[in-house]
N, C-alpha and C positions, 0 to 999 in steps of 0.2 A: 504493500500500500504506499509506504514512504518513498519507494523508488519511483512510483508513478506520481504521487502527490508532491514529492520535495520540489522538483522543478516548477510545478504549478504555484506552490506557495511562494517560492522565491520570485517568479514572475509576477504574480498577482500583487505581491507587495509593492511592486513598482507602480501599480495603478494609483493606490492612495498616495504614494509618494509624489505621484505627478500632481494630484490635487493638493496636497501639502506646498509643493513648490509654486503652484498657481496661486494658492492662498498667501504664501509668504511674499512673493514678488509684488502682488497687487496689494496686499495688506501694509507693505511699507511705503506705499505712495503717499501716506499722510492724511488720507481722508477716508471715512468710513463708506462713502457713496461708491467708490471704486470697487471695494469689497463685496458690498451688498449687490451692486450691479451685475458682477460676475457671476455671484451666487445665484441670482435670479435667472441669467441668461443661460448658465450651465445646468441649471435645474431643469430647464425647459428641453434642453437638448439631451440631457441624461434621460428624461422622461420618454422622449422620442425613441432614442436608441435602445433604452432598456425595454420599451414595449416591444421592440424587435428582438428581444432576448429570446423568443420562442424559436427564432431560427437556430441559435446555438444548442438549445435544450433538446428540441425534437431531433436534430441532426446527430448529436452525440448518442442519444438512446438508440435510435434506429441502426447508426453505424456500428455501435457496439455490439447489438444483437446480430447483425450480418456478419461482423467479425467473428463472433462465436460460433456461427454456422459455417464460416470459410466460404461465404458467398461473394467472390470477388467481383462478379458482373454487378451485383446489387450495390456493392460499395462504390462503383463507379456512377452508377444511375442516381444513388442517393445524393452524391456530391453535386451533380449537374442540376438535379431538381431543386435541391435547396439554394443554390447559387442563382438559379433563375428567379425563384421566389424573392430572394434578397434583393435583387435588382428592381423587381416590380415594386416592393415595399419602399426602397430608397427614392425612386423616382416620383412615387406618390407622395412622400414626405416633401420633396423639393417643390412639387406643384401645389401643395397646400400651405407651404411656409408663410405666404403673405397674411393668410387667415390665422394661422397659428400664432404668428407674432402680435397679432391684434389681441388675442386672449391674454397675452401676458400683462398688458395694462388693466384689462378688464378684471382679471382674477386677482391681481396682486395688490392693486391700489397703492403702489409704491409712489415715492416723489418723483418729479420729473427727472431730476438729476441721476437717480438710480435707474429709472427706465432708459435713459439715454445710452447709459453704459451697457445695459442689458441688450438693447437692439444692436448695439455695435458688435457685441459678441455673437448674437444669434445669426446675424445677417452673414457673418463670414462662416461660421462653425457648421452651419446647415449643409454647405457644399461638400463636407466630407462624408454625408450619408451613404453614397454607393460604396466607398471604400470600407467604411467602418462596419456596414452590414455584411459585406462580402467576407471581411476578415473574421466575423463571428462564425460563418459557415466553415471556413477554412480551418480555424482553430478547433472547431468541434469535430470535424472530419479526422484530424490528426489524434485528437484525444480518443475518440471512438475506437481507433485502431491501436491504442496503447502506446502512442508516440509522444511521451510526456515532454520529451525535449523540444519537440517542434513548438507547441505553444509557449514553452518557456522562451525559446529564441525570439518567437513573433512578438510576444509582449514586451520582452526586453527591448528589442529594436524600437518598437512604437514608443514606449514610454521614456526611454533614455534619449531618443531623438527629440521628442516632445520637451523635455525637462531642458536640454541643451538650448534648443531653439527659444524656449520660454524665457529663460534667462537673457539670451542675446537680444531677442526682440524687445522685451520689456524693460530690463535694466540698462543695456547699452544703447539700443536705438530709440528708447522712449516711446514705444508704440502704445504703452498702457495696456488697456483691455484688449485692443485689437491685436496687439502682439501676441498675447495668450491664445486668441482664437486661431490666428494664423499658423502658430506653433502646432496646434492640435491638427489642423486640416493637413499640412505637409507631412507630419508624422504618419498620419492614417494611409496617406497613398504611398508612402515609402514602405509602410508595412505590407501594404497590398502586394506590391511587386515581389517582396521578400517571401510572403506566404505562398504566392503561386509558385515560386521556384522550389520551396519546400515540399509542396504537395506533390509537384510533377516528379521530383526526384524520389519522393517516398513511394508514390504509385508505382514508379518503375522497379523499385527495390522490391516491393511486394507482388509483382506481377498483376497489378490491378489495370485492366483495360480501359483507361481514361477517355479513349477515343471510340469506343463501341457505339453502335447506334442502338435504337429501341429504347432510349432512356425516358423518352417523353410520351406521355399519354394523359388524356384528359382525367381518366379514371385514377391513375396513380397520383396526379396532381391533386385531385379532390380528396384522396385519402390522406396526402401529407397536409392539406389545408384543414382537414377535420381535426387531425392531431394538434395541429398548431393553433386552431381555433381556441381550444381550451387553455393552452399554455398562454396564449395571448390574453385571454380574459384574466388569468391569474396574474400575468404581468401587469396588466392594465389597473388592477385593483392595488397591487404593490406600490407601483408608482404614484397612484392616486394619494395613498397615505404619506408617501415621502414628499410629494408636492404640496399636499395640504399642509405639512409642517412648515415649508418655506413660505408659501403665500400667507399663511396666518400668521408667522413670524414677520412678514412685511408689514401686516396690519397693525402688529404691536408697535413697530418701530424700526428704523434703520439699524439701531445699535442691536436690537435682539436678532435681527436677520443676519447681521454680520457675525455676531457670536455663534449662532447656530451653524453658519457656514463654516467656522473654524471647528466646532465640535463634530459635525458630520464627518470631517476627516477622520476623527477617531473611529467612528463606526464603519466607514468605508475600509480602514485598514483591518479591522476585526472580520468584516464580511468577506473580503477578498482573501484573507489568510485562511478562514474557515472554508470558503470555496474551494480552496486548493484540495482539501480532504474531499470535499463534496464531489469535485470534477473526477477525482480518481475514484470515488463511489459509483458515479454514473457509468464509468467504463468497466469497472469490475462487475457491478451488478448487471449491467446490460450484457456483458459476455456470458455471464452465468446463466442468464435467463435465455440467451441464444443457444446455449449447451443443454438446456432444460435441466438445470442442476440447482434444485432448491437448497440443498446443504450449503453450496458455495454462496449462495445469496445471503443466507443468515450469517454466515462466517464474515462476510465482507461488512455487514451491517454492524457487527459487534465490534470488529477492528475499527471501522470508522468512528464509531462513538467513543471508543477508547482514546484514539489520538485527538478527536474534537475536544473532549473534556479536558485533556492536558493543554491544549492551545488556548482554550477559553480561560482557564485559571491564570495561566501566564500572562495574557493580556490584561485581565482585571487587576493583578498585582502591579503590572508595568505602568497602567494609568493611574493606580493609586499612589505610586512613588513619584512619577515623573510627569504627571499630567499637567500641573501648574507650569513646569519649565517648557513643555511643548507648546502650550498656549503662547507664552512669551515669545517663543521662536516664530510663530506663525504671524504675529501681529504686534505692533508697537503702538496701536490706538489704545490709549489707557481705559477708555469707557468699555472698548470691546473685551479686553483683557478682563476687567472686573465682572462683566456679565457672563462671559464664557467660564470664568472659574466658579461662579455661582452655580451653574448647572452641571459641573463636571461630575459630580457624584452619580448622576444618571448613567455617564458613559463607563463608570467603573462597574456598575451593575450589568450593563448590557450583555457584554460577552457570554456570561454564563446563563442569561435568561435567553439569549438568542441561539445558542449553540445548536439545539436539536432541529430548529427549523432550517438552518442551512443545510445540515448533514441530510436530513430526511428529504428535502428538495432533490438533492442529488441521488439518493436512493430510488425515489419515484421516477425521477427522470430516466434512471437506468431501467426501470421496469415499464416504462412508457405508460404510465397510468396519469394521464394528463387531467382527467376528470376529477380524480381524488385530490390533485393539487389545487384544482380550480375550486372545489367545494370547501377545502381547508382554509384557503385564502378568503373566500367569502364570509366564512364563520368568524376568522380572525379579525378581519377588517370591520365587520358590522358590530361585533360585540366588544373585541379587544381594543380596537383603535377608537372608532367613531363613538361607540357606546360609552367607553371610559371617558373620552373627551368631554362629551355631552355633560357627564355627571361632574367632572372635575374642570370645566372650562374657566371657571373663576380663578384657578390657579395660574392662568395666563400660560407663560412658557413652561412652567413646571407641569401644567396639566398636558401640554403637548408631549413632553419627554415621558411622563407616565404612561400616555396612550401609546407610544412608540414601544416602550418596554413591554407593556401587556400585549401588544400585538404580535411582537416577536415570540413571546412566550407561549401565546395560544396557538400559534402557526405550528409550533414543534409538537405541542400536546396533541392536537387534533391529528397531525400526521402519524404520530405514535401509536395513537388509538387505532387509525385505520390500518396500519401495518400489522398490528396484532390480530385485527379481524381477518385480514388476508391470510395471515400465517395459520391462525386456528381453523380456518375453513378450507385450507389447502388451495387457495386461489392465487398464491404468489406467481405462478407461472402462466396465468391467463391473461 
C-alpha cells in the first residue's frame, strides 16, 4: 500500500504547497483585498474543476477493474472515452464562463475591490480547463494500472512549475493576482504535454493498444455518463458546502474571508495527504474487484484505515504545535493573523474527524459504487453541514467550521455503515 500511496502522498502535498505559496505571495502584498480576491476567484475555479472530479474517480475505478481482469483493449478504450468526455466538459465550461462570472458577484456580496481581483483571476484561469480536465483522466489511468510514480511525476511537474512561475510573476514582475493565474495556466498545459508522454510510453510497455478502433459507441458513452452522473452529483454537493463557506465568510467580512483562505490551506494539506492513501485504495480495491476476490478487498480496507489513522493523528499534532507559526508565514496582515489564530482549533480537530470520509471515498471509487457515494454525501450535507449551520448560525464563522467538521465526520460514518451492510450481505463484488 505504501509503495503505491507513497509517491501519491509526496506529490499531493505539492498541491496544498502550491496553495500555500499562492497565499503567501499574495498575502504579503499589504492588503487583505488581494488575498480575499484570489480566494474568491480560486474558489470558483476549484468548484468547476472539482465538479469535474468525476472524470478522475470513474476512470480510476473502471481502469483498476479492467487491469485486474487484464483486459488491455478495454484499458485503451476507457482512456479515450474518458478523454473525450473531459474535453466536452472543458469546452462547456469555457462557453458558460461569462455567466459563471456573474454569479460570483451575485452569490458573494463582496466589496468592489475584492470582486475586481476575483474577476482578474477567473478570466485568466478558466482557460486552463481543457488541460486541467485531461490531466485528471491521464492521472487516473496511470493510477488505475498501479503506476504510482506516473501521477507523482505529473503532479510534481505541475505544481513545481506553478510555484516557480508564481514567485516569478507575482514577486519579481509584480503581476499581482494575474501573475498567480497565469502561473497556473502555463503549468497545466506543461503538465498535459508531460502526461501524454508518460501515458504513451507506459501503454507501450504494458502492450496496451492505444490506437485500436471500436472504442466509441453511444451505448458505452452513456454507460460512462451514468456512472459519472452520480459521482458528479456527489462532487457538486461537496463543492456546494466548500463554496458556501467561502461565500458566507465573504458576507461576514473581508478579514474573515481572508482568514478562512489561510486556514483552508491546512485542510487541503490534510485532504491531499489522506487522498494519497485513498488513491492507492482505489487502485487496490478496484483490482481486487476485477479479480473477484472479496478477501483482498477487506484486506486493503483494513490496511488503508491503519495508515490513514496514523497520518491523521500526525497532522493534528503538527497543527497543534506549529499552526500559529504557519499562519504567520502565510500572511503578515495583523487582522488576518488574529482571525485565523482564533479559528485554528477547528483545524486541529479536522484531520481525525475527516479521516474516514477520505479513505472510504477511495474504497467506494474502487468498488465503482457511485450511488452509495452520492447518497452518503446527500445525508452528510443536509444534516451534517446545512443542518448544523442552521442551528448554530449565530456563531458566525465558528458555526461554519463546526458545520464543516460535522459534515466530514458524517460522510465517513455513513460510508462505513454502508460498507458493513455490503459486507454482511455478500454484495461487495456486485
